[in-house]
C-alpha positions in Angstrom: -0.1 0.1 0.0 1.4 3.4 -0.9 2.2 6.0 1.7 -0.3 8.9 1.9 0.5 12.4 3.0 -1.8 13.4 5.9 -3.1 16.8 6.6 -4.7 17.8 9.9 -8.5 18.9 9.4 -11.2 20.2 11.7 -14.2 19.2 9.4 -15.7 19.4 6.0 -19.0 21.0 5.0 -21.1 21.3 1.9 -20.0 18.0 0.2 -21.8 14.7 -0.2 -20.2 12.3 2.1 -19.8 8.4 2.0 -18.7 6.6 5.2 -16.9 3.3 4.7 -16.2 0.4 7.1 -14.0 -1.3 4.7 -10.3 0.0 5.0 -9.0 -2.4 2.4 -11.7 -1.3 -0.3 -11.4 2.4 0.7 -7.6 2.3 0.4 -7.8 0.6 -3.1 -10.3 3.3 -4.2 -7.9 6.1 -3.0 -5.0 4.5 -4.8 -6.9 3.9 -8.0 -7.9 7.6 -8.1 -4.4 8.7 -7.5 -5.4 10.3 -4.1 -2.3 11.9 -2.5 -3.6 13.7 0.5 -5.6 12.1 3.3 -7.2 14.3 6.1 -7.0 13.5 9.8 -9.9 14.8 11.8 -10.0 15.3 15.5 -6.3 14.4 16.4 -4.8 16.0 19.6 -1.5 16.2 17.7 0.3 14.7 14.9 1.5 11.7 17.0 -2.1 10.9 18.2 -4.7 9.0 16.4 -7.6 11.0 15.0 -11.3 10.3 15.0 -11.5 9.7 11.4 -9.7 9.7 8.0 -11.2 11.3 4.9 -10.4 12.3 1.4 -12.3 13.7 -1.6 -12.8 12.4 -5.2 -14.3 15.2 -7.1 -17.2 16.7 -5.1 -17.7 13.5 -3.0 -16.0 13.0 0.4 -15.1 9.5 1.6 -14.3 8.8 5.3 -13.9 6.1 7.8 -13.4 5.9 11.5 -9.8 5.7 12.6 -10.1 3.1 15.2 -7.0 4.3 17.1 -4.8 4.1 14.0 -2.5 7.2 13.4 -2.2 6.9 9.5 -4.5 5.5 7.0 -1.8 3.1 5.5 -1.2 1.9 9.3 -4.8 0.9 9.3 -4.7 -0.9 5.9 -1.4 -2.8 6.8 -2.8 -3.9 10.2 -6.1 -5.2 8.7 -4.3 -6.9 5.8 -1.9 -8.6 8.3 -4.8 -9.6 10.5 -4.1 -7.5 13.6 -7.2 -7.2 15.6 -6.5 -3.8 17.2 -4.3 -0.8 16.7 -2.3 -1.1 19.9 -1.2 -4.6 19.0 -0.2 -3.4 15.5 1.9 -0.7 16.8 3.6 -2.9 19.6 4.4 -5.4 16.9 5.9 -2.7 14.6 8.0 -1.5 17.6 9.2 -5.0 18.1 10.1 -5.6 14.5 7.4 -8.2 13.8 5.8 -8.4 10.3 2.7 -10.5 10.9 0.1 -10.8 13.7 0.8 -14.6 13.7 4.5 -14.1 14.7 3.6 -11.3 17.0 1.0 -13.4 18.8 3.4 -16.3 19.1 6.1 -14.0 20.4 3.7 -12.7 23.0 2.7 -16.0 24.2 6.3 -16.9 24.4 7.1 -13.8 26.4 9.2 -11.9 23.8 8.9 -8.2 23.4 10.9 -7.8 20.2 11.6 -9.7 17.1 15.3 -10.1 17.5 15.0 -11.7 20.9 12.1 -13.8 19.6 14.3 -15.1 16.7 17.2 -15.8 19.2 14.8 -17.7 21.5 13.2 -19.7 18.6 16.5 -20.5 17.0 17.8 -21.9 20.2 14.9 -24.2 20.6 13.4 -22.8 23.6 9.9 -22.3 22.1 9.7 -26.1 21.3 11.4 -27.2 24.5 9.2 -25.2 26.8 6.4 -27.8 27.2 9.1 -30.4 28.1 10.5 -28.0 30.6 7.3 -27.4 32.4 6.9 -31.2 32.9 10.4 -31.4 34.3 10.4 -28.1 36.3 9.4 -29.8 39.7 12.2 -32.3 39.2 14.7 -29.6 38.7 13.4 -27.9 41.7 13.9 -31.0 43.7 17.5 -31.6 42.7 20.0 -30.3 45.2 22.1 -28.1 42.8 19.4 -27.1 40.3 16.8 -26.0 43.0 18.1 -22.4 42.7 16.1 -22.2 39.2 13.8 -19.1 39.1 10.3 -19.4 40.4 8.5 -17.4 37.6 9.6 -19.1 34.4 6.1 -19.1 32.8 7.1 -18.5 29.2 9.7 -19.6 26.6 11.2 -16.2 26.7 11.9 -16.3 30.5 13.2 -19.8 30.2 15.5 -18.5 27.4 16.6 -15.5 29.3 17.3 -17.6 32.4 19.2 -20.3 30.5 21.2 -17.6 28.7 22.4 -16.1 32.1 23.5 -19.5 33.0 25.7 -19.9 29.9 23.4 -22.1 27.7 23.3 -21.6 24.0 20.3 -23.8 23.2 17.5 -25.8 24.9 19.1 -29.1 24.3 22.3 -28.3 26.2 20.1 -26.6 29.0 17.9 -29.8 29.3 21.0 -32.2 29.2 22.7 -30.3 31.9 19.7 -29.8 34.3 18.7 -33.5 33.8 22.2 -34.4 35.1 21.8 -31.9 38.0 24.1 -29.1 36.9 22.9 -25.5 37.2 25.4 -23.8 34.7 26.9 -24.7 31.4 30.4 -24.1 32.4 30.0 -26.4 35.5 28.5 -29.1 33.3 31.3 -28.9 30.8 34.0 -29.1 33.6 32.3 -32.0 35.1 31.9 -33.8 31.9 35.5 -33.1 30.7 36.9 -34.6 34.0 34.7 -37.5 33.8 32.5 -37.1 36.9 29.6 -39.6 36.8 27.0 -37.5 38.8 26.6 -33.7 39.9 26.5 -34.9 43.6 29.8 -36.5 43.1 31.2 -33.5 41.3 30.1 -30.9 43.9 31.0 -33.2 46.8 34.5 -33.6 45.2 34.9 -29.8 44.7 33.9 -29.1 48.3 36.6 -31.5 49.5 39.2 -30.2 47.2 39.2 -33.0 44.5 39.7 -32.1 40.8 40.0 -35.7 39.5 37.2 -38.3 39.7 39.7 -41.1 40.0 41.1 -39.6 43.2 37.6 -38.8 44.6 36.2 -42.4 43.9 39.3 -43.9 45.7 38.8 -41.4 48.5 35.1 -42.4 48.9 36.0 -46.1 48.9 38.6 -45.4 51.7 36.3 -43.0 53.5 38.7 -40.2 53.1 37.2 -36.8 54.0 39.4 -34.3 52.0 42.0 -33.8 49.4 44.6 -33.1 52.2 43.8 -36.3 53.8 43.9 -38.1 50.4 47.4 -36.5 49.8 48.5 -37.9 53.2 47.2 -41.4 52.3 48.9 -41.1 48.8 52.3 -40.2 50.5 52.1 -43.2 52.8 51.0 -45.5 50.0 53.4 -44.5 47.4 56.5 -44.9 49.5 55.2 -48.2 51.1 56.0 -50.4 48.3 56.7 -53.4 50.6 53.1 -53.2 51.7 53.9 -52.6 55.4 51.4 -51.4 57.8 51.4 -47.6 57.7 52.7 -47.4 61.3 55.6 -49.7 60.3 56.3 -47.5 57.3 56.2 -44.4 59.4 58.4 -45.9 62.0 61.1 -46.7 59.4 60.8 -43.1 58.0 61.2 -41.9 61.5 64.4 -43.8 62.0 65.9 -42.1 59.0 65.5 -38.7 60.6 67.8 -39.2 63.5 71.4 -38.3 63.4 74.1 -40.9 63.1 75.0 -42.7 66.4 71.7 -41.6 68.2 70.6 -43.9 70.8 66.9 -44.1 71.4 64.9 -45.8 74.1 62.0 -48.0 73.4 59.7 -45.6 75.1 61.1 -42.6 73.0 60.4 -44.6 69.7 56.9 -45.4 70.8 56.2 -41.6 71.8 57.8 -40.4 68.5 55.7 -42.8 66.4 52.6 -41.6 68.3 53.5 -37.9 67.4 54.1 -38.9 63.8 50.5 -40.3 63.7 48.9 -37.3 65.1 48.7 -35.5 61.7 46.5 -38.3 60.3 44.0 -38.4 63.1 40.6 -36.8 62.7 37.2 -36.6 64.3 34.2 -38.7 63.1 30.5 -38.2 63.5 30.6 -35.0 65.5 33.0 -36.4 68.3 35.7 -34.4 69.6 38.0 -37.3 70.0 40.4 -37.7 67.1 41.4 -41.2 66.0 43.3 -42.7 63.1 41.1 -43.2 60.0 40.0 -46.5 58.7 42.6 -46.4 55.8 45.5 -46.2 58.2 46.7 -49.8 58.6 48.2 -50.6 61.9 50.5 -53.6 62.8 52.4 -52.3 65.8 49.8 -51.1 68.3 51.2 -53.0 71.2 54.7 -52.8 72.8 55.1 -56.6 71.9 54.5 -56.0 68.3 56.9 -53.0 68.2 59.6 -55.1 70.0 59.1 -57.9 67.3 59.2 -55.5 64.4 62.4 -53.9 65.6 64.0 -57.4 66.0 62.9 -59.0 62.8 62.3 -56.4 60.3 65.2 -56.2 57.6 64.6 -52.4 56.9 65.2 -51.4 60.5 68.6 -53.2 60.4 69.5 -50.9 57.5 68.9 -47.9 59.8 70.6 -49.2 63.0 70.9 -51.7 65.7 68.2 -52.8 68.0 69.4 -54.1 71.4 66.4 -56.1 72.6 68.0 -56.7 76.0 68.5 -53.0 76.9 65.4 -52.0 74.7 67.5 -49.3 72.8 67.9 -48.6 69.1 71.2 -47.0 67.9 71.2 -45.3 64.5 73.8 -46.7 62.1 74.5 -44.8 58.8 77.5 -46.1 57.3 80.1 -43.5 56.1 80.2 -43.3 52.4 83.9 -42.3 52.1 85.6 -43.4 55.3 87.3 -46.7 55.7 89.5 -48.3 58.4 92.2 -50.7 57.6 93.1 -53.5 60.3 96.9 -52.9 59.6 98.2 -55.9 61.6 95.7 -58.3 60.0 96.4 -56.9 56.4 100.1 -57.0 56.9 100.0 -60.7 58.1 97.8 -61.9 55.1 99.4 -62.7 51.9 98.5 -65.8 49.8 102.0 -66.0 48.2 104.1 -65.1 51.2 104.4 -65.8 55.0 106.1 -62.5 55.6 104.5 -59.6 57.5 104.6 -56.7 55.0 103.6 -52.9 54.9 103.4 -53.5 51.2 100.1 -55.3 51.7 98.7 -52.2 53.4 99.8 -50.1 50.5 98.2 -52.4 48.0 94.9 -52.3 49.8 95.0 -48.5 50.1 95.6 -48.3 46.3 92.7 -50.7 45.7 90.3 -48.7 48.0 91.2 -45.4 46.1 90.1 -47.1 42.8 86.7 -47.6 44.5 86.6 -43.9 45.4 87.2 -44.2 49.0 88.8 -40.8 49.9 89.2 -41.0 53.8 91.4 -44.0 54.5 92.6 -44.5 58.0 95.2 -47.3 58.9 95.1 -48.5 62.6 98.1 -50.6 63.7 99.4 -51.9 67.0 102.8 -50.6 68.2 104.4 -54.1 67.6 103.8 -54.1 63.9 106.9 -51.9 63.1 109.0 -54.5 64.8 107.6 -57.4 62.9 107.3 -56.0 59.3 110.1 -57.0 56.9 109.7 -53.9 54.7 109.7 -50.9 56.9 110.7 -48.8 53.9 107.1 -49.2 52.7 105.8 -47.5 55.7 106.6 -44.0 54.5 104.6 -44.8 51.3 101.7 -45.9 53.3 101.7 -42.7 55.4 101.7 -40.6 52.3 98.6 -42.4 50.8 96.6 -42.6 54.1 96.2 -41.5 57.7 98.2 -43.8 59.9 97.8 -44.4 63.6 99.1 -46.8 66.2 96.8 -47.9 69.0 97.6 -46.3 72.4 100.0 -48.2 74.7 98.3 -50.7 77.0 95.2 -50.7 74.8 94.2 -53.7 72.6 94.5 -52.6 69.0 91.3 -54.6 68.2 89.3 -52.8 70.9 90.7 -49.5 69.7 89.8 -50.2 66.2 86.3 -51.6 67.0 85.5 -48.5 69.0 86.5 -46.3 66.2 84.2 -48.2 63.8 81.3 -48.0 66.3 81.8 -44.3 66.7 82.4 -43.3 63.0 80.0 -45.9 61.6 82.4 -46.9 58.7 83.5 -50.1 57.2 86.8 -52.1 58.0 89.2 -54.1 55.7 90.1 -57.2 57.8 89.9 -60.9 57.7 89.5 -61.0 61.4 85.9 -62.0 62.4 86.5 -60.6 65.9 84.6 -63.6 67.4 85.9 -62.9 70.9 84.6 -59.3 70.7 81.2 -60.4 69.4 80.6 -62.4 72.6 81.4 -59.2 74.6 79.7 -56.5 72.6 76.1 -56.7 71.3 76.6 -54.0 68.7 79.7 -55.8 67.3 77.9 -59.1 67.2 75.1 -57.5 65.2 76.9 -55.2 62.9 80.5 -56.5 62.2 79.5 -58.7 59.2 77.8 -55.6 57.6 80.9 -53.4 58.2 83.8 -55.8 57.4 85.2 -56.3 54.0 87.4 -59.4 53.8 90.3 -59.4 51.3 92.8 -61.6 49.4 96.2 -60.4 48.3 98.0 -62.5 45.7 100.7 -61.7 43.2 100.5 -57.9 44.1 96.8 -57.9 43.4 94.0 -57.2 46.0 90.5 -58.6 46.0 88.0 -56.8 48.4 85.2 -59.3 48.8 81.7 -57.6 48.6 83.0 -54.0 48.4 80.5 -53.2 45.8 77.7 -53.4 48.4 79.3 -50.4 50.2 79.5 -48.1 47.1 76.9 -45.5 46.7 75.3 -45.5 43.3 74.7 -42.1 41.8 
């Protein structure tokens, strides 16, 4: 329909008048007669609707009631597009709608403008609204989606709510809410990490877990937080021999003490109890802290602790347990220092019965090959009177530290006391059997500390020395 120019008018007189009720027919008549101007009668201003429109063809005036339309072509367009009233037509025009059908559908959906209506419709919220209304009570009952708005009574409100929560279409909204997730970002995060349910995901987040594998194991072990899980993992990962966790902690505890430290049985028990404190927690509202179920215990009694210290091979690597005195002495073998039993070495030669300082020199040179840097030779005073090659002594003293045992002191006792104090190995073929009967520490440790040897044809073999070498 063409656009007419409108002129404000008060009234007309002296012309025959025809009043029409057919806006379509009247508009076609005006267009066919090339009417250019249409009069508006009774309007308050140019933006208000008049009482009626009229125009003349020849000496005849044609008029029609305005019915709240501002311009004649608005009236025509509204009727042609089946708008029942002017206010709906103008609301539709303002919203960008081109037909009453779309406008009515949009109104029912809750949309006020065409752009929003198209977005909502394209995202599927118009078609999904009926399904949503059937599931609304279920969403309200879920723990994490119960925050959903109360007044979602149209597809538009559903669309706007979902859009605020990050959803791009109804399908993703429905999938997320069916699974119990209130926001798209949360659903995507949970799905990407592999959580099976929203309850698990939110519980995991609340407890500090980010991975479902850790969370599932924590549930199985009744572990209450990520911190507790990390404590469990620490004990589990280092405990490759499948010891009780208290046994494992005791072994770790022994490694913390300085070399030579002598610990009473009571102190060990108290220190282990202190180590266990960090793992204790309360249960079921009680104020009493206890060890969790996952913390396996095997040395809860003094008898079990005593038996563990006696029999466990790992404890023997940390020190010596004297079950009679109920003490544990830390033993960390020196990585660089070694004592040479000078008299024993000088006397032992497969190809000669002579007592030789040369034997000592050959042993020192062999130890140097094995990267021992702190070599100490201990001899009794009588050796210098018995050795046949005293010229070799100066060579020995240049290669290593050389000492004679004090007068009136047994060279063996002096040497064994030094080994005990310095926690280092000794090169000797002497088993010190007499001293083993007298000294519990010697009896338990001498075989771990002693390196037997063989000297033949100026070559030295140190039996088992590789066990005393620290690998990088």
